[in-house]
N, C-alpha and C positions, 0 to 999 in steps of 0.2 A: 319480405313482408314487413308491414308496419306493426308488428305485434307489440302489445302493451303489457301482456301478462303471460307468464309461462304456463300457468294452470288453465285448463279448459274444462268447461262443463258441457260442451257440445259433443254429442255422440254420433251424429249422422248429418248428411247434407240437408235433409228436409228440416231438421231442427235448427241448423245454421241459418237457412233462409228465413224461417218463421221468426227467429230471434231478431234478425236484422229488420224484417218488415215491422215488427212490433215497436222498435225504437225509432223508426223513420217515417211511418205512415199514420196519419191522423185517424184513419179508419180502423186501425188495428190496435194501437197502443193507448195507454192512459197517460195522464199528466206526469205520473211518476216515471213512466218508461222514457219520456223525453228529457228528463233531467240530465244535466251534463255528466255527472258522476256515473249514472247508470248507463248512458250511451257509451262512455269510454270503457266501462266494465264489459259490456256485451261485445263491443268491437274488438276488445282484447281477447275475449274468449273465442270469438269466431276466427280471428287471425291466428290464435294459438292452435285451433283445430285444423286449419288449413296449412299443410306444409308444402304440398305440391298442387297448387290450385289448378284444377282441370274442369271445374263446373262453372259454366258461364253465368248461371243464375246466382250463384254465391258471389261471383266477382261483380256482377251488376248491382246486387243489393248492397255489397260493401261500398260501391261507388255512390249509390243513393244515400246510404247512411252517413258517409263522410261528408258529402255535399250538404246534407241537411244539418248535420252537427255543426258545420262551419257557419251556415246561415243563422242558426239558432243561438250559438254560444261563443263564436269567436269574432273579434273586432279588429280593425286596422290591418296593418301589413302582415300581422301574424296569420291572417287568413290564408295567405299564399301557400304555406306549408301544408295545410289541410286540404285546400282545393287541389293541390298537386296529387294528394293521395286519392281523391275522388277520380281524377283524370287517369291515374295509373290503373285503377280498378275498372273503369269504363273501357279503357283501351284493352286491358286483358280480356274482359268479357267479350268485346267485339271480335278479338282475335280467336278466342275459343269458339265463338258462335258460328264462325265461317263454315265449319263442317258439321255442326250439331244442331243448329236451329234454323227454321225457315226464314227467308228474307222478310216475308210478311205473313201473319196469321190470317185465317178467315175472319170476316167481319165480326162474327159472334164471339170471337175469342180475343179480339184486339183490346188494348188498354184495359186488360184484366190481370190483376196481380198473380193469378194462378198460372198465367202463360207468359211467354217472352219470345220475341223475335228480334232479328238483326236491326230492324228499323227502330225499335224501341231503344236499343242500346246506342246506336249511332246518333239518334236524336238527342239523347241526354248528353252524350259526349260533345257533339257539335255545339249544342246550346251553351254549355259551360265555357267552351273555348271562345265563343263570340261575346258572351255577356258578362263574363267575370274579367274585369280589366287587369287584375293582378297576374293572370295566367293567359291572357288573350293571345291567340295564335290563329289569325284569320286564314292563313294558307292551309294549315292543318284542318281547321274547321270546314273550309271549302271542300276538301277532299272527302271528309266524312259525311257532310250533309249532301254532297252530290250523290252519294250512295242512296240516301233517302229519296231525293228528287227523282232519280232515275229508277229507283226500285219499286215505286208505286205511282199509280195515277190518282191516288186519293190525296186529300188534304191531311197533313200531319202538322200539329202545332209547331214542331221544331223547324218547319220550313220558313217560319217567320224569321228565325235566326239566320237562315240561309239568305233571305232577302236583305236582312239588316247588315250582314257582313259586307255586302257590296256598298251599302250606304256609308259604312264606316270607312271604306277605302276611297270614297268620293266618286264611285262609279254609279251615279244616280240613275242613269238610263237602264243599266242591268238590274238594279234594285227594283225599279218600276215594272220591268218585264217579269221578274220573278213574282213580285207582289200580285200583278194581274193574273198570272198563271195560277197561283195558289188560291186566289179569290174565285176563279172559274172552277177550280176543283171543289171548293166548298159548295158552290151552287149546284153541282152535279152529284155530290156525295150523299148516299142514303144515310150516312151517320151525321152529316152536318148541315144538309140543305134546309131543314126546317128551323134551324137556329144558327145561322152562320155567324162566326166570330167576327168582330169588327177589325181585328188586328191586320189582316192582309191588306184591306183597302186603306187603313190608316198609314201603313207603310208606303203605299202607292202615293198617297197624298203628300207625305213628307218628301218623297223623291221628286215628285213633280214641282213642289214648292222650291226645293233646292235648285232644280234645273231652271225654273222660271226666274229666280233671283239671279242666277248666274247669267242667263241670257240678258236680263235687264241691265245688269252691270256692264256687260260687253256691248250694250247698245243695240241688241237684237230684239227690238220691240215687238215685231210680229211673232217671233218665236215665243217670247214671254207671254204675249196675249193668248197664243194657242194653248200653252201649258196651263195658264190660269183658267182658260175656258174648259179644258178637260177636267180640271178639278171641280169646276162648277157643275158640269154635267154629271159627274160621279157623286155629287153632293159631298165633296171633300173640302170645299173652299171655306175658310173662316171669313168672318166679317172683314178682317184686314185684307185678306186675299181679294175679296170682292171690291174693296175700295181701291186697291192697286190696279185691278183689272179695269175698273171704270176710268181711272186716271190715264192709264195707258191708251185706252180707246179714244178718249177725248183729245189726247195730245199727239196721236199718230193717225 
C-alpha cells in the first residue's frame, strides 16, 4: 500500500469510504476537506486502516481520491507517481469486483455514490489510461473499456474514451464507428435521450475530418467529398470544412 501514516482513525469500512468521498467529491466535502494537507492525512489514515484490501468500494474510492488529489494539487511530471496510485487502486477494485459486484446496476441505482458496479470502476480506469498522457496505455485501456462496451447497451460517458483511444492510434474509421454507436445509445437511453451529450458526435466529426484530410492528401477527392458531406449531414462540419467541401466539388 501507499500508506503515509502509521496511525489510523478509521474503524470500519463504511467510515473509510465516507472519509474518501468527503475529500474527493464536491457534493460531500467542504473547501477545507479538499486542501492538500487534509487529503494526504485522510488518504494516509485509510491506507493505514487497510492492511489486506478486500473491499472493492474502498479500493475504488482510493482511486478516485488519488486521481482528484493529483488533478487539484500536483503539477508537472510529478503527477505520474500519483496517477499510478490511482490506477493501482482502480485496478485492484476491478479485480475485487469480479465476484462481488454486478456488471451493471439497475437504472435507478446507476451513477449513485451509494452504489457501485463493475462498469463504474472499469470506466474510470479506462478513462485515466486514455486521457492521462504520463501513464497512457492504450492497449490496456482497450481491454478495460471493451468490458464496458460489451457489458451494457446503454451509453456510458467513459465510452467516449473508448472511441478516442482509436483516434489516438490513428484508426479513424474505428473511432467513427464507435462514436456513432454510442451516439445511437444516447438517442435510445431513458437516462440520456432527453439531453444527449455532444461528445459522441463530436468525436465522430473529428474522425471524419481526419479521414477526409487523409483522403484529400492521397488524391482521393470523391472519398474526401463523401466524408465532408457526411459531416455536413450530421451538422458536424465547421465553416472551414464547408469551404473545403465546396472547393472539392468545384474542382472535381
